[in-house]
C-alpha positions as a Python dict, from the first residue, in 0.01 Angstrom:
ca = {
    (1, 'M'): (0, 0, 0),
    (2, 'L'): (83, -200, 315),
    (3, 'K'): (27, -533, 143),
    (4, 'E'): (247, -423, -147),
    (5, 'Q'): (528, -306, 82),
    (6, 'L'): (518, -628, 283),
    (7, 'E'): (524, -840, -33),
    (8, 'K'): (822, -642, -162),
    (9, 'A'): (1006, -681, 168),
    (10, 'E'): (952, -1056, 173),
    (11, 'A'): (1038, -1099, -194),
    (12, 'A'): (1357, -898, -150),
    (13, 'R'): (1459, -1113, 146),
    (14, 'R'): (1391, -1436, -41),
    (15, 'G'): (1591, -1296, -332),
    (16, 'R'): (1879, -1217, -96),
    (17, 'N'): (1841, -846, -162),
    (18, 'Y'): (1873, -782, 209),
    (19, 'F'): (1925, -408, 203),
    (20, 'A'): (1607, -354, 0),
    (21, 'S'): (1421, -581, 241),
    (22, 'I'): (1545, -378, 537),
    (23, 'E'): (1442, -58, 360),
    (24, 'Y'): (1087, -187, 306),
    (25, 'Y'): (1055, -309, 664),
    (26, 'T'): (1190, 21, 794),
    (27, 'G'): (931, 201, 585),
    (28, 'L'): (656, -16, 732),
    (29, 'A'): (786, 50, 1084),
    (30, 'G'): (781, 423, 1014),
    (31, 'Y'): (429, 405, 875),
    (32, 'F'): (294, 240, 1189),
    (33, 'E'): (490, 478, 1408),
    (34, 'T'): (316, 774, 1246),
    (35, 'R'): (-14, 600, 1324),
    (36, 'Y'): (95, 565, 1690),
    (37, 'D'): (82, 187, 1659),
    (38, 'L'): (415, 140, 1833),
    (39, 'K'): (381, -234, 1887),
    (40, 'T'): (336, -299, 1515),
    (41, 'S'): (618, -57, 1438),
    (42, 'Q'): (838, -251, 1678),
    (43, 'Y'): (744, -577, 1504),
    (44, 'F'): (881, -443, 1175),
    (45, 'H'): (1195, -319, 1348),
    (46, 'H'): (1240, -677, 1471),
    (47, 'R'): (1203, -797, 1113),
    (48, 'C'): (1482, -556, 1018),
    (49, 'L'): (1702, -711, 1286),
    (50, 'D'): (1624, -1059, 1151),
    (51, 'V'): (1727, -953, 802),
    (52, 'A'): (2032, -769, 936),
    (53, 'A'): (2143, -1096, 1093),
    (54, 'D'): (2131, -1250, 744),
    (55, 'V'): (2354, -969, 616),
    (56, 'G'): (2598, -1009, 905),
    (57, 'S'): (2755, -664, 876),
    (58, 'E'): (2829, -483, 1199),
    (59, 'E'): (2688, -157, 1066),
    (60, 'T'): (2358, -312, 958),
    (61, 'L'): (2320, -499, 1287),
    (62, 'S'): (2413, -189, 1483),
    (63, 'R'): (2156, 23, 1301),
    (64, 'A'): (1884, -240, 1352),
    (65, 'N'): (1961, -259, 1725),
    (66, 'L'): (1964, 120, 1749),
    (67, 'N'): (1620, 142, 1585),
    (68, 'L'): (1482, -127, 1815),
    (69, 'G'): (1621, 58, 2115),
    (70, 'I'): (1452, 379, 2005),
    (71, 'S'): (1131, 180, 1956),
    (72, 'E'): (1159, 47, 2312),
    (73, 'E'): (1214, 402, 2439),
    (74, 'K'): (891, 515, 2276),
    (75, 'L'): (712, 232, 2453),
    (76, 'G'): (866, 342, 2784),
    (77, 'N'): (1069, 24, 2824),
    (78, 'W'): (1401, 177, 2926),
    (79, 'E'): (1562, -152, 3031),
    (80, 'G'): (1487, -308, 2693),
    (81, 'A'): (1605, 5, 2515),
    (82, 'M'): (1927, -1, 2713),
    (83, 'A'): (1995, -360, 2610),
    (84, 'Y'): (1950, -284, 2238),
    (85, 'H'): (2157, 34, 2260),
    (86, 'E'): (2439, -146, 2438),
    (87, 'V'): (2455, -398, 2155),
    (88, 'A'): (2436, -119, 1896),
    (89, 'L'): (2722, 68, 2059),
    (90, 'E'): (2934, -243, 2095),
    (91, 'L'): (2884, -332, 1728),
    (92, 'S'): (2938, 20, 1605),
    (93, 'T'): (3268, 62, 1789),
    (94, 'S'): (3412, -278, 1705),
    (95, 'G'): (3459, -233, 1333),
    (96, 'T'): (3459, 14, 1051),
    (97, 'V'): (3121, 168, 1118),
    (98, 'E'): (3051, 530, 1036),
    (99, 'L'): (3116, 772, 1320),
    (100, 'A'): (2763, 918, 1310),
    (101, 'L'): (2616, 579, 1397),
    (102, 'Q'): (2860, 539, 1686),
    (103, 'I'): (2767, 882, 1820),
    (104, 'K'): (2392, 817, 1785),
    (105, 'S'): (2426, 481, 1962),
    (106, 'A'): (2626, 635, 2248),
    (107, 'T'): (2381, 926, 2280),
    (108, 'Q'): (2074, 702, 2295),
    (109, 'L'): (2244, 471, 2545),
    (110, 'C'): (2332, 769, 2763),
    (111, 'V'): (1967, 879, 2759),
    (112, 'C'): (1862, 531, 2877),
    (113, 'Y'): (2121, 525, 3155),
    (114, 'Q'): (2006, 867, 3269),
    (115, 'K'): (1634, 777, 3266),
    (116, 'L'): (1694, 456, 3459),
    (117, 'A'): (1917, 634, 3713),
    (118, 'E'): (1658, 909, 3762),
    (119, 'K'): (1392, 646, 3825),
    (120, 'L'): (1607, 476, 4088),
    (121, 'V'): (1673, 808, 4262),
    (122, 'S'): (1307, 908, 4259),
    (123, 'D'): (1208, 565, 4394),
    (124, 'F'): (1460, 609, 4674),
    (125, 'E'): (1336, 959, 4759),
    (126, 'G'): (971, 858, 4758),
    (127, 'D'): (1004, 533, 4951),
    (128, 'D'): (1169, 505, 5292),
    (129, 'S'): (1200, 129, 5252),
    (130, 'A'): (1408, 163, 4934),
    (131, 'S'): (1761, 50, 4994),
    (132, 'E'): (2081, 238, 4944),
    (133, 'A'): (2156, -25, 4682),
    (134, 'S'): (1918, 173, 4460),
    (135, 'L'): (2137, 478, 4501),
    (136, 'M'): (2447, 275, 4426),
    (137, 'A'): (2283, 136, 4112),
    (138, 'A'): (2182, 489, 4011),
    (139, 'S'): (2537, 607, 4067),
    (140, 'Q'): (2671, 328, 3847),
    (141, 'L'): (2426, 420, 3572),
    (142, 'Y'): (2532, 785, 3590),
    (143, 'E'): (2897, 674, 3564),
    (144, 'K'): (2811, 467, 3256),
    (145, 'C'): (2638, 771, 3111),
    (146, 'V'): (2952, 979, 3156),
    (147, 'A'): (3159, 701, 2999),
    (148, 'C'): (2937, 709, 2690),
}
């Protein structure tokens, strides 16, 4: 089944049927996610982003970045997730992208800002040598969260 899905994804991309290719790659990413193989799942989300770049539509690129951000979240990489979600939100608010995608991008980005801010605060509270710059950075992240 995996070999067949991968062949279909590659054939669709070569045939410039980009949306079908993205659908196959997304299916593969989901399959590996259910198997708790998050690194392989992330690989297929990256393939979706590559194909989305071929499409060039803001909505497709936004969705691919959103999915990669969620993938990074599952791996515990909040900084990486934040970067993908920031791109997703920027793309989704710059054109004629469906409102649901804009809301999902903003929500996920807010979660990342909050997690990173909480980490900075807990580092400050647990370490006397932590600088007040950490608190300032946390405050800025909380402000970004509110802005989302």
